[in-house]
C-alpha angles and dihedrals in degrees: 000000000000112000123240141101121296121235134185121249108186113219121240090247126034111262137170097255123040121224113258110218126199120217120189099226092166100060100284128132125301118291110288131178112269120219129174115272114250112262118265113254119209089211094060117098094229139017119259114271115273117203113220114245117249120257113280095017117142118246121268094253090060091053091049090052091050090049091053092047095047097039087245101166100000116135121265124216112260092237093052139061121228126202132158098343091315122114117200113203099143128128093018101120091245122169095191140026106274121244126245099046110171110255092226096058113132101182126034121193112202101147126133096030134111099252114152133188092277091055095066104091125199090246088073088071091054095067099108098190101042110123105160125041124185113198102148123136096031135113102266120144099182139028110279110266095210108056121165113255094232095051115138103168129034124184115197101153122147098022129110100255109160105186150002124238131193095229095059095045091046089067089066104046092161094056112137105168126041119180114193102154120148098021136117100256112153131188090249090054095059115085115227092240096035092124097040093112096036096087093148098049107129103165127042121176117190101155120153099015133122101266119148096181141020111282112256126238099025113189114261093231092062113132103169127031123181117191099153124144097022132115099261108151102158134044112193125217100269101027094124098033117133097026103116094155098050109126105162126041122176119189101157122146100025134118099259121151130176096249091054095054125076116240093241096044094123102018095096095054094094096165096046111131101170128038121175119188101158125146097027133113101261117150092192137005113284116266123254099017116185109266112177102073105007109133104164128038124174122188097156125145099021131117097260110156098164139025119208115241097248099035094114099031117141094007092134094153095053111124105166127036123175120191096156125139098026136114100261119145097167142002131223117262115266096017093138099037095110096044097099094150097049113133103161128039120179115198104148126136098028126126095245115189108207100212134120092289090067097040090095089061091054090052092046091053091052102043114014109025116118114267114268094016112165113211119190129194103000095146126146117251096177148072096039095236090062100039113137096013120126112248092223092061098052119106121184098344093097099048102074103090140090137227124258112273120232110278094024122105118246110264094030133299112296137150089258096058137046140176132215141197128205113293095010095118141006126263118257109277093001140092125278119279122244113272122253133053116299122217118256117255132198090264101043132036125205106260140064129185124187121188134174119255130195121271100035097306140127124215110216120195133180135166108279115261126216115286114278097029117129124204133194114233117193134173135188136182107232113239098024146018133053131281114269120197141172138180118251134184112255095218092060092074096201144045135184117223109207138181094053128142108269116249093006121131118246133185112221124193132185121198140166119252116271107288136142111277095012114163121244117272124273112235137182136167127223141151121258117245120263131243109260089218097043131089119280118264118269114268112252127222117274112271113269095021112105122208094256092052089050089055093049091051090053091052091050090052091053091049091051091052090051092053092049090050093053093050090051091051092053092048090050093053091050090052092052090049092048091053094057096240110144117231117248144105114312123246119266112277098018129108111253097212103038113127119233116265118266094255093056091048091053093051094054115103116249116263 
Protein backbone atom coordinates (compact mmCIF):
# COMPACT_ATOMS: atom_id res chain seq x y z
CA UNK A 1 0.00 0.00 0.00
CA UNK A 2 1.31 3.42 -0.88
CA UNK A 3 1.59 5.69 2.15
CA UNK A 4 -0.29 8.97 2.43
CA UNK A 5 -3.41 10.49 4.09
CA UNK A 6 -6.87 9.31 3.13
CA UNK A 7 -9.55 11.75 1.91
CA UNK A 8 -13.21 11.44 1.03
CA UNK A 9 -14.42 11.82 -2.53
CA UNK A 10 -18.24 11.72 -2.50
CA UNK A 11 -19.63 9.78 -5.47
CA UNK A 12 -21.94 11.48 -8.00
CA UNK A 13 -24.86 9.31 -6.86
CA UNK A 14 -25.45 8.05 -3.33
CA UNK A 15 -24.20 4.53 -2.93
CA UNK A 16 -23.64 2.11 -0.12
CA UNK A 17 -19.85 2.42 -0.02
CA UNK A 18 -18.03 5.71 -0.47
CA UNK A 19 -14.98 5.97 -2.64
CA UNK A 20 -11.78 6.08 -0.67
CA UNK A 21 -9.30 8.47 -2.27
CA UNK A 22 -5.62 8.48 -1.69
CA UNK A 23 -3.76 11.76 -1.53
CA UNK A 24 0.02 11.78 -1.47
CA UNK A 25 0.51 14.22 1.27
CA UNK A 26 4.13 13.28 1.65
CA UNK A 27 5.38 14.11 -1.83
CA UNK A 28 3.93 11.17 -3.77
CA UNK A 29 1.99 11.21 -7.01
CA UNK A 30 -1.27 13.03 -7.60
CA UNK A 31 -4.40 11.70 -5.86
CA UNK A 32 -5.53 8.44 -7.44
CA UNK A 33 -8.42 6.14 -6.57
CA UNK A 34 -7.43 3.46 -4.13
CA UNK A 35 -8.75 -0.07 -4.51
CA UNK A 36 -7.82 -3.20 -2.56
CA UNK A 37 -4.90 -5.12 -3.96
CA UNK A 38 -5.86 -8.51 -5.56
CA UNK A 39 -5.29 -11.44 -3.22
CA UNK A 40 -2.02 -13.32 -3.48
CA UNK A 41 -2.38 -16.75 -5.16
CA UNK A 42 0.02 -19.55 -4.17
CA UNK A 43 -0.23 -20.93 -7.72
CA UNK A 44 1.12 -17.77 -9.31
CA UNK A 45 4.75 -17.75 -10.23
CA UNK A 46 5.41 -14.41 -8.60
CA UNK A 47 3.81 -12.13 -6.13
CA UNK A 48 1.91 -9.09 -7.43
CA UNK A 49 4.08 -6.03 -7.88
CA UNK A 50 4.47 -3.88 -4.76
CA UNK A 51 5.37 -0.24 -5.25
CA UNK A 52 7.85 1.01 -2.69
CA UNK A 53 6.47 3.69 -0.37
CA UNK A 54 7.89 7.19 -0.80
CA UNK A 55 10.44 8.48 1.64
CA UNK A 56 8.88 9.71 4.88
CA UNK A 57 5.56 7.92 4.39
CA UNK A 58 3.90 6.40 7.49
CA UNK A 59 3.54 2.64 7.70
CA UNK A 60 0.44 0.86 6.47
CA UNK A 61 -0.84 0.08 9.96
CA UNK A 62 -0.94 3.82 10.77
CA UNK A 63 -3.05 4.46 7.67
CA UNK A 64 -5.40 1.66 8.64
CA UNK A 65 -5.79 3.21 12.09
CA UNK A 66 -6.52 6.62 10.58
CA UNK A 67 -9.07 5.07 8.25
CA UNK A 68 -10.87 3.46 11.16
CA UNK A 69 -10.84 6.69 13.16
CA UNK A 70 -12.04 8.87 10.29
CA UNK A 71 -14.50 6.40 8.91
CA UNK A 72 -12.28 6.27 5.82
CA UNK A 73 -13.68 3.20 4.12
CA UNK A 74 -16.43 2.27 6.58
CA UNK A 75 -19.80 1.30 5.08
CA UNK A 76 -22.59 3.85 4.75
CA UNK A 77 -26.30 2.98 5.21
CA UNK A 78 -28.06 2.53 1.91
CA UNK A 79 -30.66 5.21 2.73
CA UNK A 80 -28.02 7.78 3.63
CA UNK A 81 -25.15 9.60 1.99
CA UNK A 82 -21.76 9.82 3.62
CA UNK A 83 -19.10 12.41 2.87
CA UNK A 84 -16.15 13.68 4.87
CA UNK A 85 -17.31 12.41 8.26
CA UNK A 86 -20.86 13.67 7.68
CA UNK A 87 -23.79 11.30 7.33
CA UNK A 88 -26.89 12.66 5.60
CA UNK A 89 -30.04 10.73 6.55
CA UNK A 90 -32.45 13.67 6.63
CA UNK A 91 -35.80 13.95 4.81
CA UNK A 92 -36.04 10.19 4.25
CA UNK A 93 -39.27 9.42 6.11
CA UNK A 94 -37.34 7.30 8.63
CA UNK A 95 -38.96 6.02 11.82
CA UNK A 96 -35.69 4.86 13.41
CA UNK A 97 -31.99 5.59 13.24
CA UNK A 98 -30.59 3.47 10.38
CA UNK A 99 -28.13 0.68 11.01
CA UNK A 100 -24.58 0.59 9.77
CA UNK A 101 -23.53 4.14 10.65
CA UNK A 102 -19.77 4.59 10.19
CA UNK A 103 -18.02 4.70 13.57
CA UNK A 104 -15.93 7.70 12.53
CA UNK A 105 -18.94 9.94 11.74
CA UNK A 106 -18.67 13.40 13.28
CA UNK A 107 -22.00 14.94 12.16
CA UNK A 108 -25.27 13.07 11.74
CA UNK A 109 -28.26 14.65 9.97
CA UNK A 110 -31.57 12.99 10.94
CA UNK A 111 -33.93 15.98 10.77
CA UNK A 112 -37.33 16.05 9.04
CA UNK A 113 -38.11 12.39 9.61
CA UNK A 114 -40.66 10.55 11.78
CA UNK A 115 -38.33 9.15 14.40
CA UNK A 116 -39.94 8.59 17.79
CA UNK A 117 -38.51 7.69 21.17
CA UNK A 118 -38.47 3.98 20.28
CA UNK A 119 -36.44 4.74 17.17
CA UNK A 120 -33.33 5.85 19.10
CA UNK A 121 -31.26 2.66 19.55
CA UNK A 122 -28.48 2.17 22.13
CA UNK A 123 -25.91 1.91 19.33
CA UNK A 124 -26.31 5.66 18.76
CA UNK A 125 -24.48 6.21 22.04
CA UNK A 126 -21.58 4.06 20.80
CA UNK A 127 -20.46 6.49 18.09
CA UNK A 128 -17.26 7.77 19.71
CA UNK A 129 -16.54 10.62 17.29
CA UNK A 130 -20.05 12.09 16.87
CA UNK A 131 -20.04 15.77 17.84
CA UNK A 132 -23.17 17.25 16.18
CA UNK A 133 -26.58 15.56 16.03
CA UNK A 134 -29.58 17.00 14.14
CA UNK A 135 -32.90 15.49 15.25
CA UNK A 136 -35.26 18.42 14.80
CA UNK A 137 -38.72 18.05 13.21
CA UNK A 138 -39.30 14.46 14.34
CA UNK A 139 -41.72 12.78 16.77
CA UNK A 140 -39.68 12.68 19.98
CA UNK A 141 -41.41 13.15 23.33
CA UNK A 142 -38.38 12.93 25.57
CA UNK A 143 -34.68 13.63 25.46
CA UNK A 144 -32.84 10.74 23.73
CA UNK A 145 -31.61 8.33 26.35
CA UNK A 146 -28.56 7.17 24.35
CA UNK A 147 -26.48 10.23 23.50
CA UNK A 148 -22.89 9.90 22.24
CA UNK A 149 -20.30 10.77 24.91
CA UNK A 150 -18.41 13.25 22.67
CA UNK A 151 -21.53 15.19 21.63
CA UNK A 152 -21.13 18.96 21.58
CA UNK A 153 -24.28 20.17 19.80
CA UNK A 154 -27.81 18.73 19.90
CA UNK A 155 -30.73 20.04 17.82
CA UNK A 156 -34.18 18.91 18.99
CA UNK A 157 -36.36 21.77 17.75
CA UNK A 158 -39.93 21.17 16.60
CA UNK A 159 -40.55 17.91 18.45
CA UNK A 160 -42.84 17.22 21.40
CA UNK A 161 -40.26 16.91 24.17
CA UNK A 162 -41.95 17.44 27.54
CA UNK A 163 -39.12 17.48 30.05
CA UNK A 164 -35.42 17.30 30.82
CA UNK A 165 -33.82 14.72 33.08
CA UNK A 166 -30.38 14.54 34.60
CA UNK A 167 -29.72 10.97 33.53
CA UNK A 168 -30.10 11.66 29.81
CA UNK A 169 -27.99 14.83 29.87
CA UNK A 170 -25.29 13.15 31.96
CA UNK A 171 -24.51 10.85 29.01
CA UNK A 172 -23.25 13.90 27.08
CA UNK A 173 -21.04 15.72 29.63
CA UNK A 174 -19.28 17.71 26.87
CA UNK A 175 -22.52 19.19 25.50
CA UNK A 176 -22.19 22.92 24.71
CA UNK A 177 -25.31 23.77 22.68
CA UNK A 178 -28.83 22.49 23.32
CA UNK A 179 -31.67 23.60 21.03
CA UNK A 180 -35.16 22.79 22.35
CA UNK A 181 -37.29 25.43 20.64
CA UNK A 182 -40.90 24.66 19.70
CA UNK A 183 -41.45 21.76 22.09
CA UNK A 184 -43.73 21.13 25.08
CA UNK A 185 -41.25 21.53 27.92
CA UNK A 186 -42.92 22.66 31.15
CA UNK A 187 -41.49 23.77 34.47
CA UNK A 188 -42.75 20.58 36.13
CA UNK A 189 -41.00 18.47 33.52
CA UNK A 190 -37.50 19.80 34.29
CA UNK A 191 -35.73 18.06 37.16
CA UNK A 192 -34.09 20.36 39.70
CA UNK A 193 -30.66 18.89 39.01
CA UNK A 194 -31.16 18.29 35.29
CA UNK A 195 -28.08 20.37 34.39
CA UNK A 196 -25.86 19.14 37.22
CA UNK A 197 -23.57 17.25 34.82
CA UNK A 198 -23.78 19.80 31.98
CA UNK A 199 -20.97 21.99 33.23
CA UNK A 200 -19.91 22.98 29.70
CA UNK A 201 -23.33 24.00 28.41
CA UNK A 202 -22.98 27.49 26.93
CA UNK A 203 -26.17 27.91 24.90
CA UNK A 204 -29.70 26.87 25.90
CA UNK A 205 -32.68 27.62 23.65
CA UNK A 206 -36.14 27.00 25.15
CA UNK A 207 -38.24 29.36 23.05
CA UNK A 208 -41.92 28.63 22.45
CA UNK A 209 -42.47 26.02 25.12
CA UNK A 210 -44.83 25.80 28.12
CA UNK A 211 -42.62 27.20 30.86
CA UNK A 212 -44.23 29.13 33.69
CA UNK A 213 -40.97 29.91 35.52
CA UNK A 214 -37.25 30.07 34.90
CA UNK A 215 -35.67 26.58 34.88
CA UNK A 216 -33.81 25.85 38.13
CA UNK A 217 -30.16 24.93 38.46
CA UNK A 218 -28.90 26.50 35.24
CA UNK A 219 -25.25 25.62 34.47
CA UNK A 220 -22.68 28.27 35.46
CA UNK A 221 -20.99 28.29 32.03
CA UNK A 222 -24.18 29.44 30.30
CA UNK A 223 -23.61 32.38 27.93
CA UNK A 224 -26.92 32.62 26.07
CA UNK A 225 -30.40 31.78 27.36
CA UNK A 226 -33.56 32.12 25.28
CA UNK A 227 -36.90 31.78 27.10
CA UNK A 228 -39.08 33.86 24.79
CA UNK A 229 -42.72 33.08 24.00
CA UNK A 230 -43.46 31.01 27.08
CA UNK A 231 -45.83 31.60 30.02
CA UNK A 232 -43.35 32.90 32.57
CA UNK A 233 -45.17 35.26 34.93
CA UNK A 234 -42.89 35.30 37.98
CA UNK A 235 -39.13 35.55 38.43
CA UNK A 236 -38.07 34.69 41.99
CA UNK A 237 -35.27 36.38 43.88
CA UNK A 238 -32.35 34.10 42.94
CA UNK A 239 -33.49 32.83 39.56
CA UNK A 240 -30.35 34.00 37.73
CA UNK A 241 -27.88 33.56 40.55
CA UNK A 242 -24.61 31.79 39.72
CA UNK A 243 -24.51 32.74 36.03
CA UNK A 244 -21.39 34.91 35.79
CA UNK A 245 -20.84 34.17 32.09
CA UNK A 246 -24.37 34.97 30.86
CA UNK A 247 -24.18 37.52 28.05
CA UNK A 248 -27.54 37.26 26.26
CA UNK A 249 -30.95 36.82 27.92
CA UNK A 250 -34.18 36.81 25.90
CA UNK A 251 -37.52 36.92 27.77
CA UNK A 252 -39.83 38.34 25.10
CA UNK A 253 -43.46 37.30 24.87
CA UNK A 254 -44.09 36.22 28.46
CA UNK A 255 -46.42 37.44 31.25
CA UNK A 256 -43.92 39.43 33.28
CA UNK A 257 -45.03 42.40 35.38
CA UNK A 258 -43.06 44.64 37.72
CA UNK A 259 -44.74 43.45 40.90
CA UNK A 260 -43.91 39.82 40.06
CA UNK A 261 -40.18 40.40 39.62
CA UNK A 262 -37.69 40.92 42.42
CA UNK A 263 -35.88 44.26 42.39
CA UNK A 264 -32.47 42.63 41.99
CA UNK A 265 -33.53 40.07 39.37
CA UNK A 266 -30.89 41.21 36.85
CA UNK A 267 -28.45 43.08 39.11
CA UNK A 268 -26.06 40.12 39.52
CA UNK A 269 -25.63 39.55 35.77
CA UNK A 270 -22.52 41.69 35.53
CA UNK A 271 -21.44 40.41 32.08
CA UNK A 272 -24.86 40.72 30.46
CA UNK A 273 -24.62 42.53 27.12
CA UNK A 274 -28.14 41.95 25.72
CA UNK A 275 -31.46 41.92 27.57
CA UNK A 276 -34.76 41.61 25.72
CA UNK A 277 -38.05 42.03 27.63
CA UNK A 278 -40.44 42.92 24.81
CA UNK A 279 -44.10 41.88 24.65
CA UNK A 280 -44.67 41.60 28.39
CA UNK A 281 -46.82 43.55 30.88
CA UNK A 282 -44.25 45.90 32.39
CA UNK A 283 -45.45 49.29 33.60
CA UNK A 284 -41.88 50.60 34.01
CA UNK A 285 -38.37 49.37 33.28
CA UNK A 286 -37.18 46.79 35.84
CA UNK A 287 -35.19 48.13 38.75
CA UNK A 288 -31.42 47.66 39.08
CA UNK A 289 -30.63 46.73 35.50
CA UNK A 290 -27.01 45.70 34.82
CA UNK A 291 -25.09 48.73 33.66
CA UNK A 292 -21.41 47.96 33.08
CA UNK A 293 -21.54 45.93 29.84
CA UNK A 294 -25.16 46.15 28.66
CA UNK A 295 -25.19 47.02 24.95
CA UNK A 296 -28.75 46.15 23.89
CA UNK A 297 -31.95 46.70 25.86
CA UNK A 298 -35.40 46.03 24.43
CA UNK A 299 -38.54 47.07 26.35
CA UNK A 300 -40.85 47.30 23.34
CA UNK A 301 -44.53 46.33 23.33
CA UNK A 302 -45.18 46.59 27.06
CA UNK A 303 -47.47 48.88 29.05
CA UNK A 304 -44.75 51.30 30.16
CA UNK A 305 -46.27 54.67 31.01
CA UNK A 306 -43.34 56.16 32.93
CA UNK A 307 -39.58 55.77 33.19
CA UNK A 308 -37.86 56.65 36.51
CA UNK A 309 -35.30 59.41 36.31
CA UNK A 310 -32.24 57.25 36.97
CA UNK A 311 -33.36 54.11 35.15
CA UNK A 312 -30.60 54.39 32.50
CA UNK A 313 -27.89 56.02 34.59
CA UNK A 314 -24.30 54.84 34.02
CA UNK A 315 -25.19 52.68 31.01
CA UNK A 316 -22.26 54.04 29.05
CA UNK A 317 -21.91 50.93 26.88
CA UNK A 318 -25.56 50.88 25.74
CA UNK A 319 -25.82 50.96 21.93
CA UNK A 320 -29.45 50.04 21.17
CA UNK A 321 -32.52 51.00 23.23
CA UNK A 322 -36.08 50.16 22.15
CA UNK A 323 -39.05 51.74 23.94
CA UNK A 324 -41.50 51.41 21.05
CA UNK A 325 -45.15 50.39 21.37
CA UNK A 326 -45.68 51.58 24.93
CA UNK A 327 -47.79 54.26 26.62
CA UNK A 328 -45.18 56.97 27.06
CA UNK A 329 -46.20 60.60 26.69
CA UNK A 330 -43.07 62.17 28.18
CA UNK A 331 -39.65 61.26 29.60
CA UNK A 332 -37.79 62.63 32.63
CA UNK A 333 -35.16 65.26 31.97
CA UNK A 334 -31.64 63.92 31.55
CA UNK A 335 -32.69 60.31 30.98
CA UNK A 336 -30.17 59.80 28.16
CA UNK A 337 -27.29 61.87 29.52
CA UNK A 338 -25.03 58.87 30.22
CA UNK A 339 -25.73 57.05 26.94
CA UNK A 340 -22.63 58.18 25.08
CA UNK A 341 -22.46 55.01 22.95
CA UNK A 342 -26.10 55.02 21.85
CA UNK A 343 -26.54 54.43 18.11
CA UNK A 344 -30.18 53.32 17.83
CA UNK A 345 -33.18 54.67 19.77
CA UNK A 346 -36.66 53.25 19.08
CA UNK A 347 -39.55 55.41 20.30
CA UNK A 348 -42.32 54.75 17.77
CA UNK A 349 -46.00 54.15 18.60
CA UNK A 350 -46.13 56.14 21.84
CA UNK A 351 -48.59 58.98 22.64
CA UNK A 352 -45.92 61.68 22.86
CA UNK A 353 -47.18 65.01 24.20
CA UNK A 354 -45.02 67.75 22.75
CA UNK A 355 -45.09 70.24 25.60
CA UNK A 356 -42.46 71.82 27.79
CA UNK A 357 -41.86 68.53 29.60
CA UNK A 358 -40.40 67.10 26.39
CA UNK A 359 -38.51 70.21 25.26
CA UNK A 360 -35.33 68.92 26.91
CA UNK A 361 -35.37 65.90 24.59
CA UNK A 362 -35.55 68.14 21.54
CA UNK A 363 -32.56 70.12 22.81
CA UNK A 364 -30.64 66.93 23.63
CA UNK A 365 -31.17 65.60 20.11
CA UNK A 366 -29.82 68.83 18.62
CA UNK A 367 -26.82 69.50 20.83
CA UNK A 368 -25.75 66.55 22.98
CA UNK A 369 -26.89 63.33 21.28
CA UNK A 370 -24.11 60.92 20.24
CA UNK A 371 -22.93 61.38 16.65
CA UNK A 372 -24.75 59.18 14.17
CA UNK A 373 -27.65 58.42 16.52
CA UNK A 374 -30.65 56.95 14.66
CA UNK A 375 -33.97 57.89 16.28
CA UNK A 376 -37.13 56.21 15.07
CA UNK A 377 -40.73 57.16 15.76
CA UNK A 378 -40.41 60.30 17.89
CA UNK A 379 -43.50 62.01 16.47
CA UNK A 380 -45.90 64.27 18.32
CA UNK A 381 -49.36 62.89 19.02
CA UNK A 382 -50.63 65.84 21.04
CA UNK A 383 -51.55 68.68 21.08
CA UNK A 384 -53.54 68.45 17.86
CA UNK A 385 -51.70 71.34 16.17
CA UNK A 386 -48.39 69.42 16.40
CA UNK A 387 -49.64 65.92 15.63
CA UNK A 388 -47.38 64.02 13.27
CA UNK A 389 -44.43 66.42 13.51
CA UNK A 390 -40.97 65.12 14.48
CA UNK A 391 -39.87 66.40 17.88
CA UNK A 392 -36.38 67.18 16.63
CA UNK A 393 -37.72 69.63 14.02
CA UNK A 394 -39.83 71.76 16.38
CA UNK A 395 -38.63 75.23 17.31
CA UNK A 396 -40.54 77.32 19.84
CA UNK A 397 -43.81 75.40 19.80
CA UNK A 398 -42.86 73.36 22.88
CA UNK A 399 -41.66 76.21 25.13
CA UNK A 400 -44.93 77.91 26.11
CA UNK A 401 -45.94 76.06 29.26
CA UNK A 402 -45.47 76.25 33.00
CA UNK A 403 -44.56 73.85 35.76
CA UNK A 404 -47.14 72.38 38.17
CA UNK A 405 -47.69 74.58 41.16
CA UNK A 406 -47.41 73.15 44.68
CA UNK A 407 -50.63 71.44 45.67
CA UNK A 408 -51.68 70.77 42.05
CA UNK A 409 -51.45 67.33 40.54
CA UNK A 410 -49.01 66.82 37.72
CA UNK A 411 -50.73 67.17 34.42
CA UNK A 412 -53.31 69.63 35.75
CA UNK A 413 -55.97 69.45 38.45
CA UNK A 414 -58.63 66.90 37.67
CA UNK A 415 -60.97 64.60 39.58
CA UNK A 416 -58.61 61.71 38.78
CA UNK A 417 -55.56 63.23 40.42
CA UNK A 418 -54.76 64.97 43.67
CA UNK A 419 -51.80 66.40 45.50
CA UNK A 420 -50.96 66.58 49.15
CA UNK A 421 -48.69 68.40 51.54
CA UNK A 422 -47.51 67.17 54.93
CA UNK A 423 -50.28 66.94 57.45
CA UNK A 424 -53.06 67.48 54.92
CA UNK A 425 -54.68 64.11 55.49
CA UNK A 426 -54.46 61.10 57.68
CA UNK A 427 -52.67 57.89 56.84
CA UNK A 428 -54.75 54.89 55.77
CA UNK A 429 -56.04 53.17 58.80
CA UNK A 430 -54.46 55.66 61.17
CA UNK A 431 -55.30 58.87 62.97
CA UNK A 432 -55.14 62.29 61.46
CA UNK A 433 -51.82 64.01 61.24
CA UNK A 434 -51.13 67.20 63.04
CA UNK A 435 -52.11 70.27 61.03
CA UNK A 436 -49.55 72.49 59.44
CA UNK A 437 -46.65 71.84 57.09
CA UNK A 438 -43.98 69.52 58.38
CA UNK A 439 -40.35 70.08 57.61
CA UNK A 440 -38.72 67.86 55.03
CA UNK A 441 -36.43 65.14 56.30
CA UNK A 442 -33.73 63.07 54.60
CA UNK A 443 -36.26 60.30 54.11
CA UNK A 444 -39.31 62.30 52.99
CA UNK A 445 -39.65 65.42 50.88
CA UNK A 446 -42.54 67.86 51.04
CA UNK A 447 -44.83 67.01 48.12
CA UNK A 448 -46.97 64.14 46.86
CA UNK A 449 -48.86 63.84 43.59
CA UNK A 450 -51.30 61.03 42.80
CA UNK A 451 -52.75 60.62 39.33
CA UNK A 452 -54.93 57.99 37.69
CA UNK A 453 -53.36 55.57 35.22
CA UNK A 454 -55.03 53.23 32.72
CA UNK A 455 -55.98 49.71 33.67
CA UNK A 456 -56.95 50.23 37.31
CA UNK A 457 -53.74 51.91 38.45
CA UNK A 458 -52.51 55.05 40.23
CA UNK A 459 -49.30 56.89 39.42
CA UNK A 460 -47.68 58.25 42.59
CA UNK A 461 -44.92 60.88 42.36
CA UNK A 462 -42.83 62.71 44.93
CA UNK A 463 -39.65 64.80 44.86
CA UNK A 464 -36.68 62.37 44.80
CA UNK A 465 -35.04 61.81 48.15
CA UNK A 466 -31.29 61.35 48.74
CA UNK A 467 -29.87 57.96 47.64
CA UNK A 468 -30.37 55.16 50.13
CA UNK A 469 -33.57 56.52 51.67
CA UNK A 470 -36.50 54.11 51.92
CA UNK A 471 -40.12 55.21 52.15
CA UNK A 472 -43.31 53.39 53.07
CA UNK A 473 -46.09 53.69 50.48
CA UNK A 474 -49.58 52.59 51.56
CA UNK A 475 -53.01 52.75 49.98
CA UNK A 476 -56.56 52.03 51.10
CA UNK A 477 -59.99 52.10 49.51
CA UNK A 478 -62.20 54.19 51.81
CA UNK A 479 -65.18 52.31 53.14
CA UNK A 480 -63.78 48.81 52.76
CA UNK A 481 -60.69 46.72 52.33
CA UNK A 482 -57.42 46.49 54.17
CA UNK A 483 -54.35 48.68 54.07
CA UNK A 484 -51.74 47.60 51.52
CA UNK A 485 -48.20 48.90 51.76
CA UNK A 486 -44.80 48.46 50.21
CA UNK A 487 -41.31 49.89 50.59
CA UNK A 488 -39.98 52.11 47.81
CA UNK A 489 -36.68 53.80 47.19
CA UNK A 490 -36.85 57.50 47.84
CA UNK A 491 -34.58 58.41 44.93
CA UNK A 492 -36.95 56.82 42.39
CA UNK A 493 -39.41 59.68 42.71
CA UNK A 494 -42.40 57.72 41.42
CA UNK A 495 -44.25 54.43 41.70
CA UNK A 496 -47.23 52.89 39.93
CA UNK A 497 -49.80 51.10 42.08
CA UNK A 498 -51.55 48.45 39.98
CA UNK A 499 -54.28 45.82 40.36
CA UNK A 500 -56.79 48.33 41.73
CA UNK A 501 -60.51 48.47 41.07
CA UNK A 502 -61.06 50.74 38.07
CA UNK A 503 -62.75 54.08 38.81
CA UNK A 504 -62.69 53.44 42.56
CA UNK A 505 -61.38 56.08 44.96
CA UNK A 506 -58.23 55.32 46.95
CA UNK A 507 -56.32 57.13 49.67
CA UNK A 508 -52.56 56.98 49.15
CA UNK A 509 -50.01 57.92 51.80
CA UNK A 510 -46.23 58.18 51.74
CA UNK A 511 -44.23 58.22 54.96
CA UNK A 512 -40.67 57.82 56.14
CA UNK A 513 -39.68 54.69 58.02
CA UNK A 514 -40.19 54.79 61.76
CA UNK A 515 -37.50 57.06 63.13
CA UNK A 516 -37.31 59.67 65.89
CA UNK A 517 -38.54 63.03 64.65
CA UNK A 518 -40.02 61.65 61.42
CA UNK A 519 -42.53 64.02 59.77
CA UNK A 520 -46.20 63.08 59.40
CA UNK A 521 -47.20 61.12 56.30
CA UNK A 522 -48.15 62.78 53.04
CA UNK A 523 -51.59 61.66 51.84
CA UNK A 524 -53.80 62.27 48.84
CA UNK A 525 -56.92 60.73 47.37
CA UNK A 526 -57.63 59.92 43.71
CA UNK A 527 -59.58 57.52 41.56
CA UNK A 528 -57.90 54.59 39.84
CA UNK A 529 -57.84 54.68 36.08
CA UNK A 530 -60.42 52.75 34.12
CA UNK A 531 -60.09 49.88 31.73
CA UNK A 532 -60.29 51.22 28.15
CA UNK A 533 -62.30 48.15 27.14
CA UNK A 534 -64.55 48.04 30.20
CA UNK A 535 -67.90 49.73 30.86
CA UNK A 536 -67.98 53.40 31.91
CA UNK A 537 -68.21 54.21 35.61
CA UNK A 538 -71.67 54.64 37.14
CA UNK A 539 -72.92 58.20 37.11
CA UNK A 540 -72.90 59.71 40.58
CA UNK A 541 -75.65 61.84 42.13
CA UNK A 542 -75.47 65.59 41.45
CA UNK A 543 -73.38 67.41 44.02
CA UNK A 544 -75.37 68.66 46.99
CA UNK A 545 -78.27 66.22 46.41
CA UNK A 546 -78.24 63.37 48.94
CA UNK A 547 -79.66 59.94 48.15
CA UNK A 548 -82.82 60.52 50.22
CA UNK A 549 -83.52 63.79 48.41
CA UNK A 550 -83.08 62.02 45.11
CA UNK A 551 -85.70 59.45 46.17
CA UNK A 552 -88.15 62.19 47.22
CA UNK A 553 -87.74 63.94 43.90
CA UNK A 554 -88.57 60.72 42.10
CA UNK A 555 -91.77 60.29 44.19
CA UNK A 556 -92.82 63.86 43.43
CA UNK A 557 -92.36 63.23 39.75
CA UNK A 558 -94.61 60.16 39.93
CA UNK A 559 -97.29 62.17 41.78
CA UNK A 560 -97.17 64.90 39.18
CA UNK A 561 -97.65 62.39 36.40
CA UNK A 562 -100.69 60.98 38.21
CA UNK A 563 -102.30 64.42 38.51
CA UNK A 564 -101.71 65.16 34.83
CA UNK A 565 -103.24 61.81 33.90
CA UNK A 566 -106.40 62.51 35.89
CA UNK A 567 -106.87 65.92 34.27
CA UNK A 568 -106.50 64.37 30.83
CA UNK A 569 -109.14 61.74 31.62
CA UNK A 570 -111.67 64.44 32.74
CA UNK A 571 -111.06 66.47 29.62
CA UNK A 572 -111.57 63.41 27.43
CA UNK A 573 -114.96 62.61 29.04
CA UNK A 574 -116.15 66.15 28.47
CA UNK A 575 -115.16 65.91 24.82
CA UNK A 576 -117.12 62.67 24.30
CA UNK A 577 -120.15 64.23 25.90
CA UNK A 578 -119.80 67.38 23.79
CA UNK A 579 -119.72 65.29 20.60
CA UNK A 580 -123.09 63.60 21.32
CA UNK A 581 -121.71 60.10 21.32
CA UNK A 582 -123.60 58.00 23.87
CA UNK A 583 -121.48 56.08 26.33
CA UNK A 584 -121.50 52.31 26.04
CA UNK A 585 -119.46 49.36 24.91
CA UNK A 586 -117.98 49.74 21.42
CA UNK A 587 -119.01 47.60 18.49
CA UNK A 588 -117.05 44.45 17.69
CA UNK A 589 -113.96 45.18 15.66
CA UNK A 590 -113.79 48.91 16.42
CA UNK A 591 -111.31 50.76 18.61
CA UNK A 592 -112.95 51.90 21.85
CA UNK A 593 -110.92 55.06 22.29
CA UNK A 594 -110.53 56.34 18.70
CA UNK A 595 -111.62 59.95 18.28
CA UNK A 596 -114.19 60.82 15.56
CA UNK A 597 -112.81 61.98 12.20
CA UNK A 598 -112.42 65.73 11.65
CA UNK A 599 -115.44 65.93 9.29
CA UNK A 600 -117.82 64.39 11.86
CA UNK A 601 -116.52 66.71 14.52
CA UNK A 602 -117.16 69.72 12.31
CA UNK A 603 -120.75 68.64 11.55
CA UNK A 604 -121.70 68.34 15.19
CA UNK A 605 -123.80 71.22 16.57
CA UNK A 606 -122.08 73.47 19.07
CA UNK A 607 -122.75 72.73 22.70
